[in-house]
C-alpha positions as CSV (number, residue, x, y, z in Angstrom):
1,M,-97.7,-23.9,-152.7
2,P,-98.8,-26.1,-149.7
3,R,-102.5,-26.3,-149.4
4,N,-103.2,-28.2,-146.3
5,Q,-101.6,-28.7,-142.8
6,F,-99.8,-31.9,-143.9
7,Q,-98.2,-30.2,-146.9
8,R,-97.3,-27.2,-144.8
9,T,-95.7,-29.5,-142.2
10,V,-93.7,-31.4,-145.0
11,F,-92.6,-28.0,-146.5
12,A,-91.5,-26.7,-143.1
13,F,-89.6,-30.0,-142.4
14,L,-87.8,-29.9,-145.7
15,T,-87.0,-26.2,-145.2
16,V,-85.7,-26.6,-141.7
17,L,-83.8,-29.8,-142.6
18,V,-81.7,-27.9,-145.1
19,T,-81.5,-24.6,-143.3
20,V,-80.2,-26.0,-139.9
21,H,-77.4,-27.8,-141.6
22,A,-76.4,-24.7,-143.6
23,Y,-76.5,-22.5,-140.4
24,V,-74.5,-25.0,-138.3
25,F,-71.8,-25.1,-141.0
26,Y,-72.0,-21.3,-141.4
27,S,-71.8,-20.6,-137.7
28,L,-69.0,-23.2,-137.0
29,Y,-66.8,-22.6,-140.1
30,V,-67.5,-19.0,-141.3
31,V,-68.3,-17.1,-138.2
32,N,-66.4,-19.0,-135.5
33,G,-63.9,-20.9,-137.5
34,A,-60.8,-18.7,-137.0
35,T,-61.5,-18.4,-133.3
36,L,-61.9,-22.2,-132.9
37,R,-58.6,-22.9,-134.9
38,D,-56.8,-20.3,-132.8
39,L,-58.0,-21.5,-129.4
40,N,-57.1,-25.2,-130.2
41,G,-53.9,-24.5,-132.2
42,T,-55.1,-26.4,-135.3
43,T,-55.3,-25.6,-139.0
44,S,-58.8,-27.2,-139.4
45,V,-62.0,-26.3,-137.8
46,M,-63.0,-30.0,-137.6
47,Y,-59.8,-30.8,-135.7
48,A,-60.4,-27.8,-133.4
49,I,-63.9,-29.0,-132.6
50,N,-62.6,-32.6,-131.9
51,N,-59.7,-31.2,-129.9
52,Q,-62.1,-29.3,-127.5
53,G,-64.4,-32.3,-127.2
54,G,-67.2,-31.0,-129.5
55,V,-69.2,-27.8,-129.9
56,Y,-69.9,-25.6,-126.8
57,I,-73.7,-25.6,-126.3
58,L,-75.9,-25.5,-123.2
59,G,-72.9,-25.0,-120.9
60,G,-70.9,-28.0,-122.1
61,F,-69.2,-29.6,-125.2
62,H,-71.3,-31.9,-127.3
63,P,-71.0,-33.6,-130.7
64,I,-72.1,-31.8,-133.8
65,W,-75.0,-34.1,-134.4
66,F,-76.4,-33.1,-131.1
67,V,-76.2,-29.4,-132.0
68,V,-77.9,-30.2,-135.3
69,I,-80.7,-32.2,-133.6
70,I,-81.3,-29.4,-130.9
71,E,-81.4,-26.6,-133.5
72,F,-83.6,-28.7,-135.9
73,L,-86.2,-29.4,-133.2
74,L,-86.3,-25.8,-132.0
75,A,-86.4,-24.3,-135.5
76,F,-89.0,-26.8,-136.8
77,C,-91.3,-25.9,-133.9
78,L,-90.7,-22.3,-134.2
79,E,-91.4,-22.5,-138.0
80,L,-94.6,-24.3,-137.5
81,I,-95.9,-22.2,-134.7
82,Y,-94.6,-18.8,-135.5
83,G,-92.7,-18.3,-138.8
84,S,-94.9,-19.9,-141.4
85,P,-98.3,-18.6,-140.3
86,L,-97.1,-15.1,-139.7
87,S,-95.0,-14.8,-142.7
88,F,-98.0,-15.7,-144.9
89,K,-100.1,-13.0,-143.0
90,L,-97.5,-10.3,-143.4
91,A,-97.2,-11.1,-147.2
92,C,-101.0,-10.9,-147.5
93,K,-101.0,-7.5,-145.9
94,V,-98.8,-6.2,-148.7
95,F,-99.9,-8.3,-151.6
96,D,-103.1,-10.0,-152.6
97,P,-102.2,-13.7,-153.3
98,R,-104.9,-14.0,-156.0
99,T,-103.8,-11.2,-158.2
100,T,-100.0,-11.0,-157.4
101,H,-97.7,-13.0,-159.6
102,P,-96.7,-16.1,-157.7
103,V,-93.0,-15.4,-157.8
104,L,-93.4,-12.0,-156.2
105,F,-95.8,-13.3,-153.6
106,E,-93.5,-16.2,-152.7
107,S,-90.6,-13.8,-152.5
108,A,-92.6,-11.6,-150.1
109,I,-93.2,-14.8,-148.0
110,I,-89.5,-15.6,-147.9
111,C,-88.6,-12.0,-146.9
112,A,-91.1,-12.1,-144.1
113,T,-90.0,-15.5,-142.9
114,V,-86.4,-14.4,-142.8
115,G,-87.4,-11.2,-141.1
116,L,-89.2,-13.2,-138.4
117,M,-87.1,-16.4,-138.0
118,C,-83.6,-14.8,-138.2
119,P,-84.0,-12.7,-135.0
120,A,-85.9,-15.5,-133.2
121,M,-83.4,-18.2,-134.0
122,S,-80.5,-15.9,-133.3
123,F,-82.0,-15.2,-129.9
124,I,-82.3,-19.0,-129.3
125,A,-78.7,-19.4,-130.4
126,A,-77.5,-16.7,-128.2
127,L,-79.1,-18.6,-125.3
128,L,-77.8,-21.9,-126.3
129,Y,-74.2,-20.9,-127.0
130,F,-74.1,-18.3,-124.1
131,P,-70.7,-18.6,-122.4
132,Y,-72.1,-19.8,-119.0
133,Y,-68.6,-20.3,-117.7
134,S,-68.2,-16.5,-117.3
135,G,-71.6,-16.0,-115.7
136,F,-74.9,-14.9,-117.1
137,T,-75.7,-11.2,-117.8
138,V,-78.7,-9.8,-119.7
139,M,-76.5,-7.1,-121.4
140,A,-74.1,-9.8,-122.7
141,L,-77.0,-11.9,-123.9
142,I,-78.5,-8.9,-125.8
143,A,-75.1,-8.0,-127.2
144,N,-74.6,-11.7,-128.4
145,W,-78.1,-11.7,-129.8
146,L,-77.6,-8.5,-131.9
147,R,-74.1,-9.8,-133.0
148,L,-75.7,-13.0,-134.2
149,V,-78.6,-11.1,-136.0
150,C,-75.9,-9.0,-137.8
151,F,-74.0,-12.1,-138.9
152,N,-77.0,-14.3,-139.8
153,F,-79.4,-11.9,-141.4
154,P,-77.5,-11.4,-144.8
155,F,-76.7,-15.1,-144.9
156,A,-80.3,-16.1,-144.1
157,F,-81.7,-13.7,-146.8
158,F,-79.5,-14.7,-149.6
159,T,-79.5,-18.5,-149.0
160,Q,-83.2,-18.6,-148.5
161,M,-84.0,-16.4,-151.5
162,F,-81.5,-17.9,-154.0
163,F,-80.7,-21.4,-152.8
164,I,-82.7,-23.0,-150.1
165,Q,-86.4,-22.0,-151.1
166,P,-85.8,-22.8,-154.8
167,L,-84.5,-26.2,-153.8
168,I,-87.3,-26.9,-151.4
169,R,-90.0,-25.7,-153.9
170,K,-88.5,-28.0,-156.6
171,T,-88.4,-30.9,-154.1
172,F,-92.0,-30.1,-152.9
173,K,-93.3,-30.1,-156.5
174,L,-91.7,-33.5,-157.0
175,L,-93.2,-35.0,-153.9
176,F,-96.7,-33.5,-154.5
177,R,-96.8,-33.7,-158.3
178,K,-100.1,-35.7,-158.4
179,D,-101.8,-33.2,-156.2
180,L,-100.5,-30.2,-158.1
181,K,-101.5,-31.7,-161.4
182,R,-105.0,-32.4,-160.0
183,R,-105.3,-28.8,-158.8
184,E,-104.1,-27.6,-162.2
185,L,-106.8,-29.7,-164.0
186,E,-109.5,-28.4,-161.6
187,A,-108.4,-24.8,-162.2
188,Q,-108.6,-25.3,-166.0
189,K,-112.2,-26.7,-165.7
190,S,-113.4,-23.7,-163.7
């Protein structure tokens, strides 16, 4: 879909914007919600977060918007530098983009992106949310990382494949409809 660096950056921005919000919600409510409610003696995750003074990240409690901004910046940089270029190369090793049906090729890119980004972002999350109050150990970090990969991978795969990427591709087509139309006309002339 994206044909130049500007379009790739916009596509990555839109993807990460939606993805980070989904993962923060998933992490706080689905993975850690019961623990947060139990520790704070509340019936709501939001009340639990407010009672403890925010979300525990980087060795302290911070508001949710801070968590979203930190994760967005890290994920956006990682997607531009690592995820997007490598996922395209991996998909090209398996399929030829000129002869493969676009849906199949885009699905291969999504699978490769999830396979690359999920372990990378889970490792970053393991570092960010590491319980520094109990001391740092490499074994605990690795255990937390593997635990996060196990929680995040199914969620990442299914949300990217069936919700986030279709939404982003539709939005991208709306934003760049003139360019896409021009490319279509050029292809018909050739």
